[in-house]
N, C-alpha and C positions, 0 to 999 in steps of 0.2 A: 504493500500500500504506500503510495507516495505521501510526502509530508503534507501537501495541500489537502489531499483527500482525508488524511488523518485529522488535521485541524478542523476541516469542515464537518467531519463526522462527530467530533467532540462538541463542536458548536451546535449542531443540529440536535444532538442528544441532550445537551444542556438546555436548549429551548424546550424540547419535548418534556423533560423531567421537571423543569421549572414551572412551565405553564400548566402541565398536567397535575402536578402536586397542588398548585394554587387553586385549580378548579375543584379539587377534592375538598379542600378546606372551605371553599366558597359554598359548597352544598349546605353546610350547617348555618353559616351566617345569613345566606339568602332566605332560608326558611324562617329565621328568627327576626331579622330586621328589614328584609326586602332587598331587591336586587340593586337598585340605584344607590341606596345608602351604603350597601356593602361595597359596591364598586368605588365610590368616592373615598370612603374611609380606608379601604384596603390600600388604595394608591397613596393616600396621605401617609399611612404606615410605611409603605415601601419607600417613599421619599425621605421620611425621617431616618430610616435604616441606612439609605445611601448617604445622606448627609453625615450621619454618625461615622460611617465607614470612612468617608473621605477625610473628615476632621481628624480621626485617629491616625489614619495612614499618612496624612501630610504632617501631622505633629511629630510622628516618630520617624519621619524621613524616608518612609518606605514607598511613597507614591507622590507624584506631583500632578495635580489636576490641570489638564490643558484648558485654556480659555480660548474660545474662538476669536480670531483677530479681525474679522470683517462683519459688517452689517448683514451681508448675505448669509453668512454662516449662522448668525443668531436667528435670522428670519427663517432659515431652513429648519433649525431645531424647533422653533415655535410651530412651524407648519407641520412637521412630522409628529410632534407631540399632540397637536390638535386633531390631526387626521386619525391617529391611533385612538384617541379618545372617542372620536365619532364612530370608529369601528366597534368599540365596546358598547357604546350606547345603542347602536342599531342591532347588535347581536342580542343584547339583554331585552330590548323591546320586542324583537322578533320572537325570541324564545318564550317571552311572557304571553304572547298571543296564540302560539300554535304548539304543535307536538315537536318536542326536541328530537325524538327518534326519527322524524322525517326531515326536519330542518338542519340537523347537525351534519349529515353528509354533504348537504349543499354548501355549508360554510367551510367544511374541511377541504372541499375541492379547490379552494384558493391556492393551495400549495401546488396543485397540478397546473393551474394556469400560469403560475410564476415560473415553474420549470419549463413549460412549453414555450413561453415567450422568451425566456432567457436563452434557450438552446436555438430556437428557430430564428428569432429576430435580433437578438443581442449578441450572437456569435459565441456563446459559451462553448468551449471545446469539451466534447464528451466522446469517449470511445463507444464502440458498438456494445461491449459488455456493460459499460456504464449506463447507456440508454436502457438496456434490458433491466438492469438493477433498479433504475429510477421508476420504470413502468411498474415493476413488481412492488416497489415500495409504495407507489401511489395506490395500487389496488389494496394493499394492506391497510393504508390510511382510511380508505373508504369502508373497508370491511369492519374495522373496529368502531366506525361511526354509525353504521346502519343497523336498523332493527327490521329484519325481514318480516316479522309478525305484523308490524305496523304497516309495512308496504303492501302486504297481502290484502289488507282491508282498505287500502288507499284507492280512491277514485279520482279520475282526472277532473279537477275542479280548482277553484281558487283556494289555495292553501293559506289559512290564517298565519300571518307572520312571514310569508314567503318573500314579500316585497322588501321588508326590512333586512332579511337575511341575504337576499340577492345583492342589495346595496352594500351590506357589510362585506360580502365576499369580494366584490369588485374593489372596494376601498382597501381591503386587506392585501389584495394582489398589487394594487398601485403602491401602497405603503411599502411592501416588501421589496419590490423592484426599485423604487425610488430610494429607500433607505440603504439598500445595498450599494448603490452608486454614490450616495451622499457620503457614506463613511469609508469608502474604499481608500486604502492607503493612509487613513487617518488614525488618530488615537481612539480606537473603538470603545474603550472603557469610558473615557471622559465624555465622548459624544452620547453614549448610551445613558449616562447619568443626567446630562443636561436635557436630553429628550424626555426622559422619564419625569423629570421635574416639570417640564413644559406640559406634558400630558396631565399631570396631577393638577396643575393650575387650570388647565382647560376644563377639567371635570368640575372643579370647584366653581368656576365661572358659570358653567352650564347649570349647576344646582342653584346658584344664586339668582340667575336670570329666571329660572323656572319657579323660584320661590319654594324649592323642595325642603321640607323639614329634615334635618340631618341628625337630630338628637335621638338618642335611644337610651333606655335604662336597663341594659342587660350587660353588666360588666364582664361576664364570662365570654362574651362574643369577641372581646378585644384580642383574645388569644388566637382565635381563628383569623381575624383581620390582620394580625401581625404576620402570621405564616403566609397568608395570601400575598401580602405586600412583599415579604422576603423572597418568596419563590417566583413571583412575577418579575421582580428586579433581577433575579438570577437568570431567568429566561431571556430577558432583553439584553443583559450584559453578554451572555453566551453567544447569541446570534450576531450581535454587533461586532464582537471580537472576530467571529468567523467571517462576516462580510468584509471587515476591514483588512483581514489578513490573507484571504484566499479568493479565488475567482469561481469557486464551486457554488454558485447561487442556488441552483436547482437542488443539490444535495441537502444544503442547510434548510431550505424552505420545506422540502418534503419530510425530512426527519423531524423538524420542529412541528410540522403540521400533524404529526402523530401524537399530539398531546393528550388525546383521549386514552391512550394506552396506560400510562401511569395512573390516571384517574380511575379507570376500571379496575386496575390491579389493587390499588389502595382501598377502593370501595369493597372489593371482594375480601380483602385481608382483614379490614377493620370493621366494616359494616355488614359483612356476610351477604352482600348483594350477589345475586346469581349472574354469571356471565353467559351470554348467548353463544351458541356454537360459532356463529359468524365472527364474533369478537375474538374468540380463542384462535380461530383460523387466521384472522387478520393480524393478531399479535405474532403468530408464528411466521407469517409471511413477511412482516417487517423485520424480524430477526434474520430470516433467510436472505432478505434483500441486503441487509447490513453486511452479512457474510460475503455475499456476491460482490459487494463493492470492494472487498479486499483484493479482488482480481481485476478491478477496473483499470 
């Protein structure tokens, strides 16, 4: 396995594990305090964690946070932060309207669009074996996201929440492709931190404009919010380092797009939730695709 593929694989897995674990903890907080409140406070928690990390790292001389030197760079960070906040909002609103089992595969497909565009239109170099591995990986991502039992009863009609999820899917693909080019050959860690802070500010502004009440009286939920923020931040840092240091956009996007896998595994382990046969197959397919990438 080449160094670039190795780094991209680690970045993609970091995104998958970070976002997937965050989604697991989000299950409890959303049930207790609602989706938008959870979304806002979890990102506030993540921002506080990142600020604490930077403060300690800089104070001990182990890290130097890079400051963008141009207005365009700051504007880009604000744009990508706001765009990713919009993705979250559309996803949460869409899932709140319709069946997650039907809508989740639609959103998961954004990683496939990213890979397709990157390879065909943006000139990403991929070997024949690499293409085969990426196709298998995308199939695995869809399998862990889909519920065949729900699809059997599905009828061709207007699906509640589909419009919001379709918009979120397009925006997620645009964000991923744009962020990949924006952080390329830059300090991925610093840019990820600034972008995350911009996303948190955008969510707070949205809540303020909508007049959404953010108070809640359930102290135990702060633990879940802390872990959501922590693992969300890990996911963004991981993929940003990968995009900044390698040219394997499709691999990072598809691996990180499999974030449902750790969510399902943790739900099975700690909540005793039953795994569907398609989800088990999808997990095995993803593992097989990762092994195939070693020969890419």
